[in-house]
C-alpha positions as CSV (number, residue, x, y, z in Angstrom):
1,X,4.1,-13.4,-27.9
2,X,6.7,-11.1,-26.4
3,X,9.5,-12.5,-24.3
4,X,9.3,-9.4,-22.2
5,X,7.2,-9.7,-19.0
6,X,5.3,-6.6,-17.8
7,X,6.0,-5.9,-14.2
8,X,3.0,-4.6,-12.1
9,X,3.4,-1.2,-10.6
10,X,3.8,-0.9,-6.8
11,X,0.3,0.6,-6.8
12,X,-1.1,-2.5,-8.6
13,X,0.8,-4.9,-6.3
14,X,-0.5,-3.4,-3.0
15,X,-4.0,-3.2,-4.4
16,X,-4.0,-6.8,-5.4
17,X,-2.7,-7.9,-2.0
18,X,-5.3,-5.7,-0.3
19,X,-8.1,-7.2,-2.4
20,X,-7.1,-10.7,-1.3
21,X,-7.2,-9.8,2.4
22,X,-10.6,-8.0,2.6
23,X,-14.2,-9.1,2.5
24,X,-15.2,-6.4,0.0
25,X,-12.5,-6.4,-2.6
26,X,-14.6,-4.2,-4.9
27,X,-14.2,-1.3,-2.4
28,X,-10.4,-1.4,-2.4
29,X,-9.2,1.9,-3.9
30,X,-5.6,3.0,-4.2
31,X,-4.1,6.2,-5.5
32,X,-0.6,7.5,-5.8
33,X,0.6,11.0,-5.1
34,X,4.0,11.9,-6.4
35,X,6.0,14.0,-4.0
36,X,9.6,15.4,-4.3
37,X,11.7,12.3,-3.7
38,X,8.9,9.8,-2.9
39,X,5.5,8.5,-4.0
40,X,2.7,8.2,-1.5
41,X,0.3,5.3,-2.0
42,X,-3.1,6.0,-0.4
43,X,-5.1,2.8,0.3
44,X,-8.8,3.0,1.1
45,X,-10.9,-0.1,2.0
46,X,-14.4,-0.6,3.4
47,X,-14.8,0.6,7.0
48,X,-15.2,-3.0,8.2
49,X,-12.1,-4.1,6.4
50,X,-9.6,-1.6,7.9
51,X,-8.7,-4.0,10.7
52,X,-7.9,-6.7,8.2
53,X,-5.5,-4.5,6.4
54,X,-3.8,-3.3,9.6
55,X,-3.8,-6.7,11.3
56,X,-3.2,-7.6,14.9
57,X,-0.6,-5.2,16.4
58,X,-0.1,-3.8,12.9
59,X,1.5,-7.0,11.6
60,X,-0.3,-7.0,8.2
61,X,0.5,-3.3,7.6
62,X,4.1,-4.0,8.6
63,X,4.2,-6.8,6.0
64,X,2.8,-4.6,3.3
65,X,5.6,-2.1,4.3
66,X,8.2,-4.8,3.9
67,X,7.0,-5.7,0.5
68,X,6.9,-2.1,-0.6
69,X,10.4,-1.6,0.8
70,X,11.6,-4.4,-1.4
71,X,10.0,-2.8,-4.4
72,X,11.5,0.6,-3.4
73,X,15.0,-0.9,-3.4
74,X,14.5,-2.6,-6.7
75,X,13.1,0.6,-8.4
76,X,15.4,2.9,-6.4
77,X,12.5,5.1,-5.5
78,X,10.9,5.7,-2.1
79,X,7.3,4.7,-1.6
80,X,5.1,5.4,1.5
81,X,1.8,3.7,2.2
82,X,-1.1,5.5,3.9
83,X,-4.0,3.4,5.1
84,X,-7.0,5.8,5.1
85,X,-9.9,5.1,7.3
86,X,-13.1,7.1,8.0
87,X,-14.0,7.7,11.7
88,X,-16.5,10.1,13.0
89,X,-16.9,11.9,9.6
90,X,-13.2,12.6,9.5
91,X,-10.4,11.0,7.5
92,X,-7.5,9.6,9.5
93,X,-4.4,8.2,7.9
94,X,-2.3,5.4,9.4
95,X,1.0,6.1,7.8
96,X,3.3,3.2,6.9
97,X,6.5,4.1,5.0
98,X,8.9,2.1,3.0
99,X,12.2,3.4,1.6
100,X,15.3,1.8,0.2
101,X,18.1,1.1,2.6
102,X,21.4,2.6,1.7
103,X,24.5,0.9,3.0
């Protein structure tokens, strides 16, 4: 057995948290899109579960952003989270970003 532990990717981490929050975990999909200085994580859930991911007054989405911000700081790479929802045959994105804080 290796003494080295494999760390989950930010994509895996957000997907696992999302699966634990929703009623239809099998419909949780997450993809990553690499951009210039950042990586965008796009999270899709069942239409009935979007509210559970966003939470009251956006608190759950803000918590996901906080976790992603901590990961961003550790990995020294900027990540953004887009929560995608379908509404009236159109795709809308609720954008939540996380970036390392430089002091």
